[in-house]
C-alpha positions as CSV (number, residue, x, y, z in Angstrom):
1,X,326.5,119.1,-22.6
2,X,323.7,121.4,-22.3
3,X,323.4,122.3,-18.5
4,X,320.2,120.8,-16.7
5,X,318.4,124.7,-16.3
6,X,319.1,125.9,-19.7
7,X,315.9,125.8,-21.1
8,X,314.4,126.5,-17.5
9,X,316.2,130.2,-18.1
10,X,314.8,131.0,-21.5
11,X,311.5,131.2,-19.9
12,X,310.4,135.1,-18.7
13,X,306.9,134.8,-20.9
14,X,304.7,135.4,-17.8
15,X,306.6,137.0,-14.6
16,X,308.1,140.3,-14.6
17,X,309.0,140.3,-11.0
18,X,307.3,137.2,-9.1
19,X,308.6,138.4,-5.8
20,X,305.9,141.3,-5.7
21,X,303.6,138.7,-4.7
22,X,305.3,136.9,-1.7
23,X,304.0,137.8,1.4
24,X,307.5,139.4,2.4
25,X,307.3,142.0,-0.1
26,X,306.2,145.6,1.8
27,X,304.7,147.7,-1.2
28,X,304.7,151.4,-1.3
29,X,301.0,151.3,-0.9
30,X,298.5,149.4,1.2
31,X,294.9,149.7,-0.2
32,X,292.2,149.5,2.4
33,X,294.5,150.0,5.7
34,X,294.6,153.8,5.5
35,X,292.4,153.7,8.8
36,X,295.1,151.4,10.7
37,X,298.1,153.1,9.4
38,X,297.0,156.4,10.4
39,X,296.3,154.7,13.7
40,X,299.5,153.2,14.4
41,X,301.4,156.3,13.1
42,X,299.8,158.7,15.6
43,X,300.8,156.4,18.5
44,X,304.3,156.0,17.4
45,X,305.0,159.6,16.5
46,X,305.6,160.1,20.1
47,X,309.0,158.5,19.3
48,X,309.8,161.5,17.0
49,X,309.4,163.8,20.0
50,X,311.6,161.6,22.1
51,X,308.7,160.3,24.1
52,X,307.7,156.7,24.8
53,X,305.0,155.7,22.6
54,X,302.1,153.5,24.2
55,X,302.1,150.2,23.3
56,X,300.1,148.6,20.8
57,X,297.8,145.6,20.7
58,X,297.2,144.7,17.3
59,X,294.4,141.9,16.2
60,X,293.0,140.5,13.3
61,X,293.0,136.8,11.0
62,X,296.1,135.8,9.1
63,X,296.2,137.7,5.7
64,X,294.4,141.1,6.8
65,X,297.6,143.1,6.6
66,X,298.8,143.5,9.8
67,X,302.6,142.5,9.5
68,X,303.1,144.5,6.5
69,X,301.3,147.6,7.9
70,X,303.5,147.2,11.1
71,X,306.8,147.1,8.8
72,X,305.6,149.6,6.1
73,X,304.9,152.4,9.1
74,X,308.4,151.1,10.9
75,X,310.2,151.9,7.8
76,X,308.6,155.3,7.4
77,X,309.2,155.9,11.4
78,X,312.8,155.4,10.8
79,X,313.3,157.5,7.9
80,X,311.6,160.3,9.6
81,X,313.7,159.7,12.9
82,X,317.0,159.9,10.7
83,X,315.7,163.5,9.4
84,X,314.6,164.8,12.9
85,X,317.4,163.6,14.7
86,X,315.1,161.0,16.9
87,X,316.8,157.8,17.2
88,X,314.2,155.2,16.3
89,X,314.8,151.6,16.8
90,X,312.4,149.1,15.6
91,X,312.9,145.6,16.2
92,X,310.8,142.7,14.4
93,X,310.6,139.4,16.4
94,X,308.6,136.4,15.1
95,X,307.4,134.7,18.2
96,X,307.0,131.3,16.5
97,X,310.7,131.1,16.4
98,X,311.6,133.2,19.5
99,X,309.0,131.7,21.7
100,X,310.5,131.8,25.1
101,X,311.5,134.9,27.5
102,X,315.4,133.6,27.2
103,X,315.3,133.6,23.5
104,X,313.5,137.0,22.9
105,X,315.9,139.0,25.4
106,X,319.3,136.8,23.9
107,X,318.2,137.9,20.6
108,X,317.5,141.6,21.5
109,X,321.0,141.6,23.4
110,X,322.8,140.4,20.6
111,X,321.5,143.4,18.3
112,X,323.0,145.8,20.7
113,X,326.4,143.9,20.7
114,X,326.2,141.9,23.9
115,X,327.6,138.6,23.6
116,X,324.9,136.3,24.7
117,X,324.5,132.8,24.3
118,X,321.4,131.4,23.0
119,X,321.2,128.8,25.7
120,X,323.0,128.2,29.0
121,X,322.4,131.7,31.2
122,X,320.1,132.5,33.7
123,X,317.2,134.6,32.2
124,X,317.8,137.6,34.6
125,X,321.2,137.8,33.5
126,X,320.5,137.8,29.9
127,X,317.8,140.5,30.3
128,X,320.5,142.7,32.4
129,X,322.8,142.7,29.4
130,X,319.7,143.4,27.0
131,X,319.1,146.3,29.4
132,X,322.6,147.6,29.3
133,X,322.7,147.2,25.6
134,X,320.0,149.7,24.7
135,X,320.4,152.2,27.5
136,X,324.1,153.2,25.9
137,X,322.6,156.3,24.8
138,X,319.2,158.2,24.3
139,X,316.8,156.5,22.0
140,X,313.3,154.8,21.6
141,X,313.3,151.1,20.9
142,X,310.3,150.0,19.8
143,X,309.9,145.7,19.9
144,X,307.5,144.2,17.3
145,X,306.2,140.8,18.8
146,X,304.5,139.0,15.9
147,X,302.6,135.9,17.1
148,X,302.6,137.2,20.5
149,X,300.3,134.9,21.6
150,X,303.0,131.9,21.1
151,X,305.1,133.6,23.5
152,X,302.5,133.9,25.7
153,X,301.6,130.4,25.9
154,X,304.8,129.9,27.5
155,X,304.5,132.2,30.0
156,X,304.1,136.1,30.2
157,X,307.9,136.7,31.9
158,X,308.8,138.3,28.6
159,X,306.1,140.6,28.7
160,X,305.9,141.5,32.2
161,X,309.7,142.6,31.9
162,X,309.2,144.5,28.7
163,X,305.9,146.4,29.8
164,X,308.0,147.8,33.3
165,X,311.8,148.1,31.7
166,X,311.3,151.9,31.5
167,X,311.4,152.6,34.8
168,X,315.1,150.9,35.0
169,X,316.5,152.4,32.2
170,X,318.5,156.0,32.3
171,X,318.5,156.9,28.4
172,X,316.4,154.7,26.3
173,X,313.1,154.3,26.0
174,X,311.2,151.0,25.1
175,X,307.7,150.5,23.8
176,X,306.1,147.0,22.4
177,X,303.8,146.1,19.4
178,X,302.1,142.7,19.9
179,X,300.5,141.4,16.9
180,X,298.3,138.2,17.2
181,X,295.5,136.2,14.9
182,X,293.9,135.0,18.9
183,X,291.5,137.5,20.1
184,X,291.5,135.6,23.3
185,X,295.5,135.1,24.1
186,X,295.3,138.3,26.6
187,X,293.0,136.0,29.1
188,X,296.5,134.0,29.7
189,X,298.3,137.2,30.9
190,X,298.6,138.6,34.2
191,X,296.0,141.4,34.6
192,X,299.1,143.9,35.1
193,X,300.7,143.0,31.6
194,X,297.2,142.8,30.0
195,X,296.5,146.0,30.9
196,X,299.9,147.7,29.8
197,X,300.0,145.8,26.7
198,X,296.9,146.6,25.8
199,X,297.3,150.7,26.2
200,X,296.1,150.9,22.3
201,X,294.6,148.4,20.2
202,X,294.3,148.3,16.7
203,X,291.7,145.9,14.7
204,X,292.1,144.6,11.2
205,X,289.0,143.2,9.7
206,X,289.3,140.7,7.1
207,X,289.1,141.8,3.3
208,X,286.1,141.4,1.1
209,X,286.6,140.3,-2.5
210,X,286.4,143.8,-4.1
211,X,289.4,144.7,-1.8
212,X,291.4,141.7,-2.5
213,X,290.9,142.6,-6.0
214,X,291.8,146.0,-5.6
215,X,295.2,144.3,-3.6
216,X,295.9,142.1,-6.5
217,X,295.4,144.8,-9.4
218,X,298.2,146.6,-7.8
219,X,300.6,143.8,-7.0
220,X,299.6,142.3,-10.6
221,X,300.6,145.5,-12.6
222,X,304.2,144.8,-10.7
223,X,304.6,141.0,-11.1
224,X,303.5,140.0,-14.3
225,X,304.4,141.1,-17.9
226,X,301.7,143.2,-20.3
227,X,298.5,141.3,-21.2
228,X,299.5,137.8,-19.8
229,X,296.5,137.8,-17.3
230,X,293.0,136.7,-18.6
231,X,290.3,139.3,-17.2
232,X,288.6,136.7,-15.2
233,X,292.1,135.5,-13.3
234,X,292.0,138.3,-10.8
235,X,288.1,138.3,-9.7
236,X,288.4,134.4,-9.4
237,X,291.5,134.6,-7.0
238,X,289.9,137.2,-5.0
239,X,286.7,135.3,-4.9
240,X,288.6,132.2,-3.7
241,X,290.1,134.0,-0.9
242,X,287.2,136.0,0.6
243,X,285.9,132.6,1.1
244,X,288.9,131.5,3.5
245,X,288.0,135.0,5.6
246,X,289.3,137.4,3.4
247,X,293.1,136.4,3.5
248,X,295.3,138.5,1.3
249,X,298.0,136.1,1.5
250,X,296.0,133.6,0.1
251,X,294.7,135.7,-2.4
252,X,298.5,136.4,-3.4
253,X,299.9,132.7,-3.3
254,X,297.0,131.8,-5.5
255,X,297.7,134.5,-8.2
256,X,301.4,133.4,-7.8
257,X,300.8,129.5,-8.2
258,X,298.5,130.1,-11.2
259,X,301.3,132.2,-13.0
260,X,303.8,129.5,-12.1
261,X,301.8,126.8,-13.3
262,X,301.0,128.7,-16.5
263,X,304.7,129.2,-17.0
264,X,305.6,125.2,-16.5
265,X,302.9,124.5,-18.9
266,X,304.3,127.1,-21.5
267,X,301.0,128.7,-21.7
268,X,301.2,132.4,-23.4
269,X,298.6,133.5,-20.6
270,X,297.3,132.9,-17.1
271,X,293.7,131.6,-17.5
272,X,291.0,130.5,-15.0
273,X,291.8,126.7,-15.7
274,X,295.5,127.7,-14.1
275,X,293.8,129.4,-11.1
276,X,291.4,126.4,-10.4
277,X,294.4,123.9,-10.4
278,X,296.5,126.5,-8.2
279,X,293.4,126.2,-5.8
280,X,293.5,122.5,-5.6
281,X,297.6,122.3,-5.0
282,X,297.2,125.1,-2.3
283,X,294.5,123.3,-0.4
284,X,296.1,120.2,-0.5
285,X,299.1,121.9,1.1
286,X,297.0,123.5,3.6
287,X,295.4,120.6,4.6
288,X,299.3,119.1,4.7
289,X,300.2,121.6,7.2
290,X,297.3,121.6,9.4
291,X,297.2,117.8,10.1
292,X,300.8,118.1,10.7
293,X,300.2,120.3,13.6
294,X,297.5,118.6,15.1
295,X,297.8,117.1,18.8
296,X,298.0,113.4,19.0
297,X,294.7,113.1,20.3
298,X,293.0,115.2,17.5
299,X,295.2,112.9,14.9
300,X,293.7,109.8,16.6
301,X,290.1,111.2,16.3
302,X,290.6,112.3,12.8
303,X,292.2,108.7,12.0
304,X,288.8,107.4,13.3
305,X,286.7,109.0,11.0
306,X,289.3,108.2,8.0
307,X,288.9,104.3,8.9
308,X,285.3,104.4,9.0
309,X,285.0,106.2,5.7
310,X,287.4,103.7,3.8
311,X,285.3,100.7,5.5
312,X,281.8,101.6,5.5
313,X,279.5,102.0,2.3
314,X,278.5,105.4,3.6
315,X,280.0,108.8,4.3
316,X,278.4,110.3,7.6
317,X,278.6,108.5,11.0
318,X,277.2,108.9,14.6
319,X,279.4,110.4,17.2
320,X,278.7,107.2,18.7
321,X,280.6,105.3,16.0
322,X,283.3,107.9,15.8
323,X,284.1,107.7,19.5
324,X,284.2,104.0,19.5
325,X,286.5,103.7,17.0
326,X,288.4,106.0,18.5
327,X,288.4,104.1,21.8
328,X,289.8,100.8,20.0
329,X,292.6,102.8,18.1
330,X,293.4,104.1,21.8
331,X,293.5,100.7,23.3
332,X,295.5,99.4,20.3
333,X,298.1,102.2,20.9
334,X,298.3,101.3,24.7
335,X,296.6,104.9,25.3
336,X,294.1,105.8,28.2
337,X,291.2,107.2,26.0
338,X,289.3,110.7,26.8
339,X,285.7,110.9,27.9
340,X,283.1,111.5,25.2
341,X,282.4,114.4,25.8
342,X,286.2,115.8,25.6
343,X,286.2,114.0,21.9
344,X,283.0,115.8,21.2
345,X,285.3,119.0,21.9
346,X,288.1,117.7,19.2
347,X,285.7,116.8,16.9
348,X,284.4,120.5,17.0
349,X,287.9,121.7,16.8
350,X,288.2,119.7,13.4
351,X,285.3,121.1,12.0
352,X,286.3,124.2,12.6
353,X,289.7,123.6,11.1
354,X,287.8,122.3,8.1
355,X,289.1,118.5,8.1
356,X,285.6,117.2,9.0
357,X,282.1,118.1,8.6
358,X,280.0,117.7,11.8
359,X,276.3,118.2,11.6
360,X,273.5,117.8,14.2
361,X,270.7,115.6,13.0
362,X,267.5,115.5,14.5
363,X,266.1,111.9,15.2
364,X,262.7,113.0,16.6
365,X,261.6,111.2,19.8
366,X,264.8,109.5,19.5
367,X,266.7,112.9,20.1
368,X,269.6,114.7,18.3
369,X,273.1,113.0,17.3
370,X,276.0,114.7,15.5
371,X,276.4,113.2,12.0
372,X,280.4,113.3,11.0
373,X,282.0,113.1,7.7
374,X,285.6,113.4,6.2
375,X,285.9,117.0,4.5
376,X,289.1,116.6,2.8
377,X,290.2,114.0,0.4
378,X,291.5,110.6,2.3
379,X,294.7,110.7,0.2
380,X,295.5,114.1,1.5
381,X,295.4,113.1,5.0
382,X,296.2,109.6,5.6
383,X,299.9,109.8,4.4
384,X,300.4,112.9,6.9
385,X,298.3,111.1,9.8
386,X,301.6,107.9,9.3
387,X,304.2,110.6,9.5
388,X,304.0,110.5,13.2
389,X,305.4,107.3,14.3
390,X,303.1,106.9,17.3
391,X,300.4,106.3,14.8
392,X,301.9,104.0,12.7
393,X,300.9,100.9,14.9
394,X,297.2,101.4,13.7
395,X,298.3,101.9,9.9
396,X,296.5,98.4,9.2
397,X,294.0,98.1,11.4
398,X,290.5,97.3,9.9
399,X,287.3,98.3,10.9
400,X,285.3,95.0,12.0
401,X,281.5,94.0,12.0
402,X,281.7,93.8,15.8
403,X,282.3,97.4,16.2
404,X,279.2,99.2,17.8
405,X,277.2,100.7,15.4
């Protein structure tokens, strides 16, 4: 009997190496990031002279090359350290996973062969084990904290301890690199930590469409077989991603998914049509992820717009209509509703996320009101909302005529 995967393994017309289009791939060349690479390398070069580099804070929106640049420079630094006899250890931590002081220091201690459990010990004991582990020899340890704002929201204990650790070490030296999408997260920090963490700051601006095209051209050369991409494909991928705040990750995903769609449909080439299908698919996936991570109150507000959208013969609703529906849903769930002012703030947040569209409309002598409409397909939103067991109680609720208009 023929194996299920036999036909699938006979492909290969489109891709030469699709891994080149993954966010985890670190290229030999990072277009349009020479200034940031140079700034990072200049600061970290102190480690090669057996000095302590300044702590660095890196800002930029998603997909602006922050993590790729840091990993690229880190690799170069470790290689040069080996040549010069300067031991440089760079440790990458994603703070979405290691989001507490305990988890950070438990992970770091384990790297240096300390047997620390991931739960159960006092945090100061875990921190002591980490210090003992790194201080066994003369080396520079650079701790890279990606999405450091996630760690900061749980308290700044880890950042505080890392910022003062050098005064407690005899042999090793430690410095930090914090990477964040949030320019304001340092407002949460103790002033001493804020000052220490931001000794050096490097900003990564969004890419424009031309820069994204350059990035895609370089990757496509290695990712695809010869002559399988139409000339319009890469410019279109770059243009779509440029609309999303210059997100290179989005551009790479779009190009990869376009190629995968072409491969599945047994096309000889990747075309503009494949890109448009891929864009719709990725957008639907993005909506799902955004809605899943919303707080419960925001989900109820979004559900209010969804219900109004389903039952009325129009697409736009006043902020008063949305608030009245929101109050009704809260009552149905046995929850205390938020004030109208707070719900207005939640509406603005949903607008920023692109889930709804809120426009201020002037009504002359009757003043101004905010008109709200759903910005994403109802079929993309409703199933995700119903995955939250707290909202299942309102899945069958209908809008009635007596709801205040």
